[in-house]
N, C-alpha and C positions, 0 to 999 in steps of 0.2 A: 065540507066540514066547517063548523063554526069556530072562529078563532077569537081569543080573548085579547083585545088590545085596549081594554079599559082598566084592568087591574094594575096598579103600581106594585111592582115587586119590591117590598121593603127589604133591603139587603144589609140593614144595620146589624153589626155584630157577626157578619159572615166572612169578614176579611175583604170585602169588595173595595177595591182601591179608591174609587171616587167617593164612596160613602164614608170611608175612614178619613179621607182628606177633608170632606165637608165638616165632619165633627172636630177635626183638628183646627180648621179655620174659624169655626164658631161653635164652641161646646154647648152654647145655649140655644142652638137651633131647635125650634118647636117640633113636636111630633107631626108626622104627616108631610114633612118637607123632603123632596128628593132632589138630587143634584142634576145639572144639565151640562156636565163638563166632559169627562173622559168618554171616548167613543165606544161605549158598549150600551146595550139596551137594558132598561129596567122594565121589560115586558116579558110575559110568559114565552118561553121558547116554543117553537113549532111542536105541536103534539106528536107529529110524525117522527120527530127526532127522539123525543123523550120516550115515547112508547116503544120505538125500535131499540133504544138502548136498554130499556127494562127487559125486553125479550132477549136481547143479546147477552145480558148479564146472567141470565138463568143458566147458561151453559158455558160462558166464556171462562177462559183461563187467562189471567192478566199478566202473562209473562212476556218475554221478548217477542215482539210481533213485527213482521215486515209487511209491506204492501202486497195485497192479493190481486188477482186478475179482476175481481169485482171492484176493488178500489180504483184501479187504473181505469177501468171502463167507465166508472161513475165520473171521474175527474175529466177524462178526455171527452166523454159524452156531454158533460155540462159545457165545456168550452165550445164544442161544435153547436149545440142546441141554442145556447144563449148568445153566443158571440160570432158564430160562423167561422170558428177558428179551428183548423185541423192541427192537432198536436199528437205526435207519437209519444208513447209512454217513456221511451228511452231519452226523450228530450227534457224530461222533468226531473229536477233534483228536489228532494224533500228537505224541509227546514222546519224547526220548531217555532216558527213565527217569521213575519216579514221583517221585523226589526233585526233579529239575528241574521237574516239573509242579506240585508243590505250592509250590515257591518262586515259580513264575510266578503261581499263583493268589493267593498272599498279596499279591504286589505289585499284581495286577490289581484286587483287591476291597477293599483297605484302603489307608489313608494312613499316613504316618509317625506313630508314636505310638499308632495304633489297637491294640486288644486282639484277640488270637486265642486262643480257648478250646481247651484240650486236656485230655483225660482222662489223669491221671498215676497211676502211672508211664507214661511215654510213649516211643515210638520216638524215639531220641535225635536223628535229623536234624530232627524237628519243632521242637525248640528252636532249632537252627541256622537253619532256614528263617525262623523268626519274628524272632529277635534280629539276625541278619545283615542283615535288611532294615529294621531300625529300628522294628519293631513290638514289642508287649508280650505276653509269655507270661501267659496267665490260666489258672491251673491249676484243674481240676475233679477233685480226687482221687477215685479209685475207693474203694469201701468194701468191706472184707473182712467178709462176714457169712455165718455157717454154712459156712465153708470155701470160699466162692465169691466171686469179685470181681464187684461190682455197681456200676452207675451211681448217683451221688448226684444224683438228678433235682432235688431242692429246691435244692441248691447251683448246679446248672447253670442252673435257671430264674432264680435271683437274679443270676447273672453275665450271663445273656443280656439281662436288663432294662437293663443299663448300656449306654447308647447309644454308648459308646466301643468296645464289643466288637462287631466286625462279622462275624467268621468263626468257625465251629466247624470245627477241623481234627480230623476224626473217624477212628478206626482200627477197621476192621471186616472180618474178625475182628481182635481186639485183640492187638497186639504191645506189651508182652511177656507179658501174662497168659494168653494162649491162649483167652480167652473168645470164643464165638460168640454175639452178642447175639440174644436172642429177639425175635420180632416185636413183642410188646407193649412191650418196652424201646425198640425203634427207633421205634415210633409215638409214644411219649412224647417222645423227642428231636425227632422231626419236628414235633410240636405246639409245642414250645418254640421251635424255630427259626422256624416260620411266624408265631407270635404276636409275635416280637421281631425280625423282619426279618433274621435271621441267614442268611448263605450257608454252606452245608455243603460242605466239601471232604472227601469220603469216600475214604480210602485203603483200597481193597479188594484190594490186591495178593495177599493170601492167600486170596481167596474161593473158589478151587478146592480148597483144602487143608482140608477139613472132615472130621472123624472121624465114624465111625458113631455115631448117636444124636443128632447135632446137625444143624441145617438153617440154611444161610445165606440171608438175604434181602438182596438188593441194595437199598441205601437209597432210590434214586430210584424203585423200583417200588412204594413204599408208597402213593403217590397222585400224580396229575398235578400237584397244587399243590406238593408237596415236590420233585418232579422239576424244576420250574421254578426252584428255588433251590439245586440240587445239582450238584456236579462229582464224578463217580465216576472214580477213578483205578484202571485195571486194567493188567495186563501178564502175559505168559507167563513172566516171569523167575523167580519163586519156584517156580511150578508145575513148570517144566521145566528149571530151572537155566540160564537164558539171560540172566542179568543183564548179562553182558559184551556182549551183542548190542545193548543200549541201545535197546529197542523197547517202547514203551508206548502204550496206547490209552485216551484220556481222553474220557469220554462226558459231554457237556453238552447236555441236551435243549433248553433255552431258547435261542433264537437270539440274543437280546441278551446274555445271560450268555456265550454262546460267542464272540460277536464281541469282547466286552471281554477275555476270556481270550486269544483269538488275537491281538488287537492287542498285548498285553503280550508274548506269545511272539515276535511279529515283532520287537519291540525287542531281543530277545536275539540276533538274527541267525539264528534257526532257519530252515532251508529244508526239509530232509527227513531221513529216517532213513538208517542205513547199509544198504548193499545186501544184505548177508547177514542182517541183522536181519529184514527183510521175509520172506525165504524161511524162516528158522528158525521164525518165528512161524507162518507158514502151515503148515509141516510139523507143528509141535507140535499145532496145533488140528485138523488133518485126519487125522493118522496116528498120533499117540502117546498117544491116550487110554487104551489098555490098560496102557501103562507107568505112567501116573499112578495107575491103580487099584491096581497092585502097590505103588507108593510109599506110598500111603495105608495099605495093610495093614502095610507095614514100620514106618511111624511109629506106628501104633496098637500094634503089638507091642512096639516099643521103649519106648513110654510105659508099658505094663503092666510091662515089665521094670524100669524105673527106679522106679516106685511100689513094686513088690514088694521090690526091693533095699534101698531106704532104710527101708522099714517094718521089715525084718528085721535090717538091719546098722547103720543109722544113723538110728534113730527120732527123733533130734533135728531132722531135716530134714523139713519139710512139702513134699510134692510135690503141686502143684495139678492137678486134673483138666484134661486137655488136650482142648479141644473143637474147636479149629481152629489152623492153622499147624503147623509142625513144631518149635516152639520151646517147650521145657519151662521153666516158671517155678517156682522152688524157694525156700523160706524157710530160710536158714541162721542166723537171728538167735538161736536158742536156744543157740548156742555162745558167745555173748557177745563175739565178735570185732568190731572195727571193719572198715570196708571194706578198708583196706590190709592188715590181717592176714589176712583171708579170701583176698585176692588172692595174698598171699605163700604161704600154705599150699597153695592150689590149684596155683599155677604153679611154685613152686620146690621144694616137697616132693612133691606128688602128680603133677606134670607133667600137670595137667588144666587146659585153657584154655577158660573160659567167657566169655560177655559178663557182666562184673561188674554187679550190679544198680544200682550208684550212677550208671552212665552214663545210666540212664533217668530220672534226677531224684532229688531227696532221698527221695521215697517208695520208691525202689528199693534204698536202702542196706540191706545185710544179705541181699539176695536174689541169686540167680544165674539166668542164662538159658542153657540147654543146647540145642544144635542136635541133634535126634534123627534127622535125615535122614542117617544114617550106617550102615555095616554093624553088625549087632548084636554081633559079636565085639569090635569096637573100643569100643563103649559099655560092654560088660561089663568089658573090661580097664581102662578109665578108672575105672569105679566101684570096682573092686578097689583101684586105686591110691589113690583117695580114702579108702576105709575104712581102709587101712593108715596113711595120713598122719594122719587125725584120731584113729585109735587110739593113735598115738604121743603 
């Protein structure tokens, strides 16, 4: 089947979050400009999903809907086929998104004032999930060594030893740096967690989006011991651009851990997912795998384009190797601008809208995150505007 990765889906006026934020940041942005910020795609959704939903809607009744055998088979089959991960359906807790899931997990496994460890710079809702629930952010800053972001395991171990720190909120693959953690790195994290009774909440929403040359390991597959202390958060949302379907599958192997999580989820009033979310997820996992392979090829090609462009035209910018996700992390600090000035140049002069690095925490200041899941011609045009603006 032929897939359309060339058409920019203009979402102006549709309520799309990042398009509305772009217009708020610069009401005078010219026509034809698309943002590269929030992590969803401005690409046509896999036709297998759209056509399947059309057919489904011909007879569907959109009332209260629960997961069917076909849904569970699709999810567990995807885990097995793509990740070699055997999961029983009873080990899966449904959630209306990974952000609500880790908010729930933080409340379930910690008390007011407890510490939650995060690797920084960190996905910005991590901070909100910790602070809004009255917990304490315990930063474990990543270390940039030989041009690659690495875990500071000594610092992690020191912070894990503090009995006030109860949970490690882990991001794998890592957002925003794009690292896919290697198995020996994950095993070191697992050892620290086990030795210090940490519960690991592993956000693996990008685990399907791994570029050639890297291999993702699901955290709970490292050993039965670490699986018994791990909550793995998965969803089809980043993989297939289904975030608005609010459908996530949270895998908790240990029955006691799962009951604790589910009890807290019940206190939120959760009952079930939306009716179309179930079907969209099922279609994605059973029909749309070829589309995903083409998307990964596009992201890899866009990454190579961005690296080449900055090396030739704006060598002050460091573009980090992208191993997973479709989110390019870049270092603009050589220009000497503070965060506000970088944002002003990008948005007001170049009409390029990134996720500014400062939102990922103090360690992100001076960096930019660019969404590469976009048509290549749109990325090329944005890079040309950047070069012209910084050239001035």
